[in-house]
C-alpha positions as a Markdown table, in Angstrom:
| # | Residue | x | y | z |
|---|---|---|---|---|
| 1 | Met | -27.9 | 9.0 | -35.6 |
| 2 | Asp | -24.8 | 11.0 | -35.7 |
| 3 | Ser | -21.7 | 9.3 | -37.5 |
| 4 | Ala | -19.8 | 9.3 | -34.3 |
| 5 | Val | -22.0 | 7.7 | -32.0 |
| 6 | Ile | -22.4 | 4.7 | -34.4 |
| 7 | Lys | -18.6 | 4.2 | -34.5 |
| 8 | Tyr | -18.5 | 4.6 | -31.0 |
| 9 | Ala | -21.2 | 1.7 | -30.8 |
| 10 | Asn | -19.5 | -0.4 | -33.0 |
| 11 | Ala | -16.0 | 0.1 | -31.7 |
| 12 | Val | -14.5 | -3.0 | -30.0 |
| 13 | Pro | -13.6 | -2.8 | -26.5 |
| 14 | Glu | -9.8 | -2.9 | -25.9 |
| 15 | Ser | -9.0 | -6.2 | -24.4 |
| 16 | Tyr | -6.3 | -8.6 | -23.2 |
| 17 | Trp | -5.9 | -12.1 | -22.1 |
| 18 | Thr | -4.8 | -12.6 | -18.6 |
| 19 | Ala | -4.8 | -15.4 | -16.0 |
| 20 | Val | -7.0 | -14.2 | -13.3 |
| 21 | Gly | -6.9 | -15.7 | -9.8 |
| 22 | Asn | -8.0 | -14.9 | -6.1 |
| 23 | Ile | -6.4 | -14.3 | -3.0 |
| 24 | Val | -6.2 | -17.1 | -0.3 |
| 25 | Arg | -8.9 | -16.3 | 2.4 |
| 26 | Glu | -6.7 | -18.0 | 5.2 |
| 27 | Arg | -2.6 | -18.5 | 5.2 |
| 28 | Pro | -0.5 | -19.6 | 7.8 |
| 29 | Tyr | 1.9 | -17.2 | 9.2 |
| 30 | Gly | 4.9 | -17.3 | 12.0 |
| 31 | Pro | 7.1 | -19.4 | 13.1 |
| 32 | Gly | 5.6 | -22.4 | 12.5 |
| 33 | Gly | 2.5 | -21.4 | 10.8 |
| 34 | Ala | 0.9 | -20.7 | 14.5 |
| 35 | Glu | -1.1 | -17.7 | 13.6 |
| 36 | Ile | -3.4 | -17.1 | 10.8 |
| 37 | Arg | -3.8 | -13.9 | 8.9 |
| 38 | Phe | -6.8 | -13.5 | 6.1 |
| 39 | Gly | -5.6 | -12.1 | 2.6 |
| 40 | Thr | -2.4 | -10.5 | 2.3 |
| 41 | Lys | -0.8 | -7.1 | 3.5 |
| 42 | His | -1.8 | -5.1 | 0.0 |
| 43 | Phe | -4.9 | -7.7 | -1.0 |
| 44 | Ala | -8.2 | -8.6 | 0.9 |
| 45 | Pro | -9.2 | -12.5 | 1.1 |
| 46 | Gly | -11.0 | -13.6 | -2.3 |
| 47 | Ala | -9.6 | -10.4 | -4.0 |
| 48 | Lys | -9.4 | -11.1 | -7.8 |
| 49 | Val | -6.1 | -10.8 | -9.1 |
| 50 | Tyr | -5.0 | -10.6 | -12.7 |
| 51 | Ile | -1.8 | -12.2 | -13.5 |
| 52 | Ile | 0.2 | -10.5 | -15.8 |
| 53 | Asn | 3.7 | -11.8 | -15.6 |
| 54 | Trp | 5.5 | -14.2 | -14.0 |
| 55 | Tyr | 9.3 | -15.5 | -12.8 |
| 56 | Ala | 9.6 | -18.5 | -14.7 |
| 57 | Gly | 13.0 | -18.9 | -13.7 |
| 58 | Met | 12.3 | -19.0 | -10.0 |
| 59 | Cys | 8.9 | -20.5 | -9.8 |
| 60 | Arg | 8.3 | -18.7 | -6.8 |
| 61 | Arg | 6.9 | -15.1 | -7.9 |
| 62 | Ile | 4.3 | -13.8 | -10.5 |
| 63 | Ile | 3.6 | -10.3 | -11.4 |
| 64 | Val | -0.1 | -9.4 | -10.4 |
| 65 | Val | -2.4 | -6.4 | -10.7 |
| 66 | Gly | -5.2 | -6.4 | -8.0 |
| 67 | Leu | -7.6 | -3.8 | -6.4 |
| 68 | His | -5.5 | -2.9 | -3.0 |
| 69 | Arg | -7.4 | -3.5 | 0.3 |
| 70 | Lys | -7.0 | 0.0 | 2.0 |
| 71 | Ser | -6.7 | 2.5 | -0.6 |
| 72 | Lys | -9.2 | 0.7 | -3.6 |
| 73 | Arg | -6.7 | 1.5 | -6.3 |
| 74 | Phe | -5.3 | -0.9 | -8.5 |
| 75 | Ile | -1.5 | -1.8 | -7.9 |
| 76 | Thr | 0.8 | -3.6 | -9.6 |
| 77 | Leu | 3.3 | -6.3 | -7.3 |
| 78 | Ala | 5.4 | -9.4 | -7.3 |
| 79 | Leu | 2.9 | -11.6 | -5.1 |
| 80 | Asp | 4.2 | -15.4 | -3.9 |
| 81 | Val | 2.5 | -18.0 | -5.5 |
| 82 | Arg | 1.4 | -20.0 | -2.7 |
| 83 | Leu | -1.3 | -16.7 | -1.9 |
| 84 | Val | -3.4 | -17.2 | -5.6 |
| 85 | Glu | -5.6 | -19.5 | -5.8 |
| 86 | Asn | -8.8 | -20.7 | -8.4 |
| 87 | Leu | -7.1 | -19.6 | -11.4 |
| 88 | Arg | -8.3 | -19.4 | -14.6 |
| 89 | Pro | -7.8 | -17.5 | -18.3 |
| 90 | Lys | -10.3 | -14.8 | -18.6 |
| 91 | Val | -10.4 | -11.4 | -21.0 |
| 92 | Cys | -9.8 | -8.4 | -19.4 |
| 93 | Tyr | -11.8 | -5.5 | -20.5 |
| 94 | Asp | -11.7 | -3.3 | -17.1 |
| 95 | Pro | -9.8 | 0.3 | -18.4 |
| 96 | Ala | -8.3 | 0.8 | -14.7 |
| 97 | Val | -6.7 | -2.7 | -15.2 |
| 98 | Ile | -5.5 | -2.4 | -18.9 |
| 99 | Ala | -4.1 | 0.9 | -17.9 |
| 100 | Lys | -1.6 | -0.6 | -15.3 |
| 101 | Leu | -0.8 | -3.1 | -17.9 |
| 102 | Lys | 0.1 | -0.8 | -20.5 |
| 103 | Glu | 2.1 | 0.7 | -17.4 |
| 104 | His | 3.9 | -2.8 | -16.8 |
| 105 | Phe | 4.9 | -3.1 | -20.5 |
| 106 | Ser | 6.0 | 0.3 | -21.1 |
| 107 | Pro | 9.8 | 0.1 | -21.7 |
| 108 | Lys | 12.2 | 1.2 | -19.2 |
| 109 | Pro | 15.8 | 1.2 | -18.7 |
| 110 | Phe | 17.5 | -1.7 | -17.5 |
| 111 | Phe | 14.1 | -3.9 | -17.5 |
| 112 | Tyr | 12.5 | -5.1 | -20.2 |
| 113 | Pro | 9.3 | -7.3 | -19.0 |
| 114 | Gly | 8.1 | -8.0 | -22.8 |
| 115 | Thr | 5.6 | -6.5 | -24.5 |
| 116 | Ile | 1.9 | -6.2 | -24.1 |
| 117 | Asp | 1.2 | -8.3 | -27.3 |
| 118 | Ser | 2.4 | -11.3 | -24.8 |
| 119 | Leu | -0.9 | -11.6 | -23.0 |
| 120 | Thr | -2.6 | -14.2 | -25.1 |
| 121 | Gln | -4.8 | -17.0 | -24.8 |
| 122 | Glu | -2.2 | -19.5 | -24.9 |
| 123 | Phe | 0.0 | -17.5 | -22.4 |
| 124 | Ala | -3.0 | -17.1 | -20.0 |
| 125 | Glu | -4.0 | -21.0 | -20.2 |
| 126 | Arg | -0.1 | -21.7 | -19.7 |
| 127 | Val | 0.2 | -19.5 | -16.6 |
| 128 | Cys | -2.9 | -21.0 | -15.3 |
| 129 | Ala | -1.6 | -24.9 | -15.6 |
| 130 | Ala | 2.1 | -24.1 | -14.3 |
| 131 | Ile | 1.0 | -22.1 | -11.3 |
| 132 | Pro | -0.4 | -25.2 | -9.3 |
| 133 | Gln | 2.6 | -27.0 | -10.0 |
| 134 | Trp | 4.9 | -24.0 | -9.0 |
| 135 | Gln | 2.6 | -24.3 | -5.9 |
| 136 | Gln | 3.4 | -28.3 | -5.1 |
| 137 | Asn | 6.9 | -27.9 | -5.8 |
| 138 | Tyr | 7.1 | -25.2 | -3.2 |
| 139 | Lys | 4.9 | -26.9 | -0.7 |
| 140 | Asn | 7.0 | -29.8 | -0.9 |
| 141 | Ala | 10.8 | -28.1 | -1.2 |
| 142 | Glu | 12.4 | -27.7 | 2.2 |
| 143 | Trp | 13.7 | -24.0 | 2.4 |
| 144 | Val | 16.3 | -24.5 | 5.1 |
| 145 | Ala | 18.3 | -21.5 | 6.4 |
| 146 | Leu | 22.0 | -21.8 | 6.3 |
| 147 | Val | 23.8 | -22.2 | 10.1 |
| 148 | Pro | 27.0 | -20.2 | 9.7 |
| 149 | Asp | 30.2 | -22.8 | 10.2 |
| 150 | Thr | 32.7 | -21.3 | 12.8 |
| 151 | Ala | 35.6 | -22.9 | 11.0 |
| 152 | Phe | 34.8 | -21.6 | 8.0 |
| 153 | Glu | 34.5 | -18.2 | 8.8 |
| 154 | Ser | 37.8 | -17.9 | 10.3 |
| 155 | Arg | 40.5 | -16.3 | 7.4 |
| 156 | Val | 42.9 | -19.0 | 7.8 |
| 157 | Ala | 40.3 | -22.2 | 7.5 |
| 158 | Trp | 38.6 | -20.3 | 4.7 |
| 159 | Arg | 42.0 | -20.5 | 2.9 |
| 160 | Gln | 43.1 | -23.9 | 3.5 |
| 161 | Arg | 39.4 | -25.1 | 2.3 |
| 162 | Leu | 39.7 | -23.2 | -0.5 |
| 163 | Leu | 43.1 | -24.6 | -1.7 |
| 164 | Asp | 41.9 | -28.1 | -0.6 |
| 165 | Phe | 38.9 | -27.7 | -3.0 |
| 166 | Phe | 40.6 | -26.1 | -6.1 |
| 167 | Gly | 44.1 | -28.4 | -5.4 |
| 168 | Phe | 43.0 | -30.2 | -8.2 |
| 169 | Leu | 43.7 | -27.5 | -10.7 |
| 170 | Leu | 47.0 | -26.4 | -8.7 |
| 171 | Lys | 48.1 | -29.8 | -9.4 |
| 172 | Arg | 47.5 | -30.3 | -12.8 |
| 173 | Ser | 48.7 | -27.4 | -13.9 |
| 174 | Phe | 52.4 | -27.7 | -12.5 |
| 175 | Gln | 53.0 | -31.1 | -13.8 |
């Protein structure tokens, strides 16, 4: 046999640990969840997504790589945590996904996502443990839009409220 063939046969394929999940089958949509949608705009229901990064301070979005439902190409995007289910840590061997991982973790100006070496088994297990808690917190939280206050919008009322709020500082500095 040729030595190049033996080297290729004995070579370990490139792999990275990631958290893997599936896109939810059905989700509520619209005012009060009146409508049911299947999957998301970009992913089909039940599609496999690789969770490669997260916004840990916000606890609302994760960065995933998955097969787009229409173009059938792998895409990277930030996804709401409520849209992923069935989380598990797995090793990724797919060359197309690994190419997307390298693209995401490549250095960019004004953005540093970390290094691809951060994709370890511990990270994948930590993501799988944290995301269900985020989903529960997100479900329990009341996200209420602020109603504008007409008195606060006028400039005079705004200045007066500002003086009332910071008045204690002014009194202290002039004493």
